[in-house]
N, C-alpha and C positions, 0 to 999 in steps of 0.2 A: 504493500500500500504506500502510495507516495506521501511525502510530508504534507503537513497541513498549512495552507496559506494563511497569512495574517488576516485576510478578508473573511476566511471561513471560520477561523477560531475567534469567537467572541467571549465565550464563557469558559474559564479555566478553573478546574478544581486542583488546588495545591494540596497534595498529601504530605502530612508531617506527623511528627510524634511517633505513634505506633508503640509496640510493646518491647522493642529491643533494648539492649544495654546502651544504645546511643540515642535514646529518646530525647534527651535534653538538647543535644547537638542538632537533631533533626528539627525540633521546634524552632530553634534559632534560625536555621537555614530556611525553613518554610515561611516564617514570618517575613524575613528579609526579601525572599523571592516574591511573595504575595504583594508586598508593597511596591517592589520594582515593576511588577506586571501591571499594577494599577496605574503607575506613572506611564507605562507604555501603552495604556489605553484599553486594557482588557477588563471585563467583568470577572472578578476573582472570588471564589468561595474557598475558604480555608477549611480543611478536613483533617481532624485528628483521627488517624486510621485505627479502627478497632474491629471487633468481630462482625459488626454490622456494616462493614465498608461497602459490600455489594449493594445493599439496600439503600445506603446513603447516596451512592453514585446513581442508582436508578431514579431516585427522587430529584437529584440535582440536574441530571442530564447534561453533563459538561460536553463541550466540543473537544476538549483536550484535558488530560490529566497530567499535571506537572508533578513528577515524582521527586519530592524532597525528603524521602525517608532514607535513613541510614541504618546499616546493620541487618540482622536477620529479618526475614519476612518481607522487608521492603527493598532489600538490595540483593537478595539471593535467588531471584526468579519467582518467588511465591506471588507477590502482588502483580508482577508482570504477567504471570499466567492467568490471574483473575481478570486483568484488563484485556488480555487477548480473548478470553472467553466472552467478556462483555462487549468486545469489539469497540472499545473506546481508545482512540489514539493516545499514546503516552510518550513521555520523554525518556531520554537516556537509553541504556542498553536493554535488550530483550531477554527472554527467558534463559536461553542457553548461555549467553555471554555473562549474564548476571550470576548464574549458578556456578559457572566455571571460575570467575574472578573471586567469588566469595570463598570457594574451596581452595585454600592456599596450595595444597598438595597437587591438585589437578591443574591449577593455574601454572604451577611450576613445570608440570609435564608439557603443557602447551608451549611455554616459553622455551624449554629445552629443545622441543621439536622445531621451533623457529630459529634455533641457533643463538638464543639470547643467554647471557651469563647470569646464573643464579647460584646461591650457596647451597651446600649440602644440608639436607634436612630429612627427618624421619617422622612418621606418625607412631605414637606409642601410647599404651594405656597410662592413665594418670597415676595409678598405683606403682607402676614400674618406674616412672620418672621420679617419683618421690623416694624410691628405694635405692636407686643407683644412678650414676652418671651415664645416660644413654649415649651421649656424644662427649668427646673430650672438651673440657672447659677451655675458653669461654664459649658459652652457648646461650640461646634464648629459648624460653618456653612460652608458647602462646596458644590460644584456641585456634583451631584450624579454620573456623568460619565466623570470626568476628573482625571488626575493624577498629579504627581510632585508638589503637594501642590498648584496647580493653583486655585486661588480664594478661599482661606481658611480664615475664620474670627474666631478669638478666643474671646468669650464673657466671661469676668472674673466674679468671684463671687462678688456680690454686685453691678453689673452694673445697673445703673438706667434706661438706655434706651436699647432697642434692637438694633442690628447692622443695619446700613444703607448700603445696598449692592450696588455694582457698577452696571452700566448698562450692563456690560458684563456677569453678573451672569444669569443663566437660570431662567425661570419662576417657576420651581420646584427645590427645593434644599433639601439637607440632613441636618438635625439638629441632632447632635450627642453629647451625654454626654461626657464631657472632661475626658480623662483617664490620671491621673497623673502618674509620674514615669519616669523611664529610657527608652530611645528609643533604641530598639533592632531590628535586622533584620537577616533573615536566608534565604539563597538561596537553591533551589532544582535543581539538575542537573539530569534529567531523573528520576530514582527511588532512588536517594540518596540525603539526606539533607547534606549540606557541613559543615557549621560552623556558629557561631553567632558573629555578630559585634555589638558593642555599638556605637551609634552616639551621640557625645557630642557637644552641642552648648551653646552659652551664652544666648540664648533666644529661641523663638519659632522656630521649625524646618520647616521653610517655604521654598519657592522657592529659595530665595537668599541664605539661609543657605545651601541648597542642592548643588547649582551650582556656587556660587561665591567663588573665592580663599580665603581660610581661614575661610569660613563660618561655617564649622563643622570639627570635628576631629573624625576619625574612630579608635576605639580600637578593635583590632583583634588579638587573640580571646577575646571576652568580658570577663571581670573578674566577673564571676557569680558563685553562688552556683551550684554544679553539677546537682541538681534536676531542676534548672531553665534552664540551658543549654540543658539538656535532653528533657525538656518539649518544648522548642523552636524548637528543631530538629524534635520532634515528630509532633508538631502542624503544622509546615511548610510543612512536607511531607503529612500530612492528608489534609491540605487545598489544596495543589496541586492536590491531588487525588479527593477531593470532587468537585472541579470545572472541573475536567477532563483535567487538563493542560498537555502539552507536552513540551519536551525540557527543557528550563531554565525558572524558575520563582523565585520570591523573595517575602517573606511574612514579613510584619512589625508588631511589637509588642510594647506595653508599659508594663513595669513592675513596680509596686508599691512595693518596697522591704519591706515596713512595714507590708504588708499583706501576705508575703510569696508567695507560689504557687497560692493562690487565687487572688493575685494582678497581675497576668499575663493575658493580654487580647490581642486578635488578632485584628489588625486594618484593614488590607487589603492585598490582594495578587496582585502582579504586574506580568503580563504575558510577558511584554517586558521590563525587567530591563535595566537601563542605561548600555551602553557598551563601555565606555572608559576604558583604563587600570586601572585608579584609581577609577572607579565606584565600587559600593559595591559588586556586584556579581563577576566581574572579580577579585577584591581583594580577595574575599573568595576562588575562584578557585585557585588563585596563592598560597594562604596559604596552600591549599591542594596539592600543587605540580603541578598544571595545568597552564602552561603559557598562555598568551593571544592568541597567534596564535593557540595553541593547543585547547584552549577553542572554538575559532571561527571555527576551523576545525571540532570539535566534533558536534557543532551546525549544520553545513552544512551536515555532514554525517547522522545526525538524521532526516533531512528533509524528508517530504513525503506529499502526498495528503491524504485525508480521515483522518484528524487529529481530 
């Protein structure tokens, strides 16, 4: 199905909130996008996604659904499948790409098949990870299907004991070799990689560093050798295509500058990037001359079914 023209799309339902661990971030993204779309001239209905979502959408009868959900259910193919069933054009990636990107292990399989550099990782039972070092330290333990650094444990070199994971962690977790270096990210908008941002923090780039005021500093454009910038742009676009993403995505990297180009590794691709004006993807769009209302308008005009 072709994208929705700005003339055809008058009423936009912005999905936000939802039941995932990233509910608070999604509410912030959704409210900002709703306001930007009103500025852009759309009739906007804000929808806090819950079990009655299909009924709510049937009542609202939107021309387009703007998906501002983050995390499970909203970002893993579930709501995308519902919208396909209802035949309501929607934004961002479709069912398969969303499910692949959210499953970090399967996403890495797709990246490897595309010749993209990723770090070693294994899926392991939570009990085993707490009983012994599954990989040599340093390594990272994280849920296989959450985002926003939810539930991430860093096990440092020389650690005597394996991590003791919280009750909220799933029964199967990803254990991933720690990739040292600088934190980089690059957004893709349609078929175009935008630019590269370096994220600077005083410690681990965890949930608080991402979302607390002053938790991190964004350097845009990143001060990098030209070949590293070019590689990030290339890898982000190839990752977007390898997963079958649509609309807007963002791919995160680590770069160990002591190793040159060999020190660049791809961490993951986010199919539902944060969408406040100061979030990474909108910042990159603004750097390329695309203001926040225009970015949101482009996302709506790109909406479709059969994504």
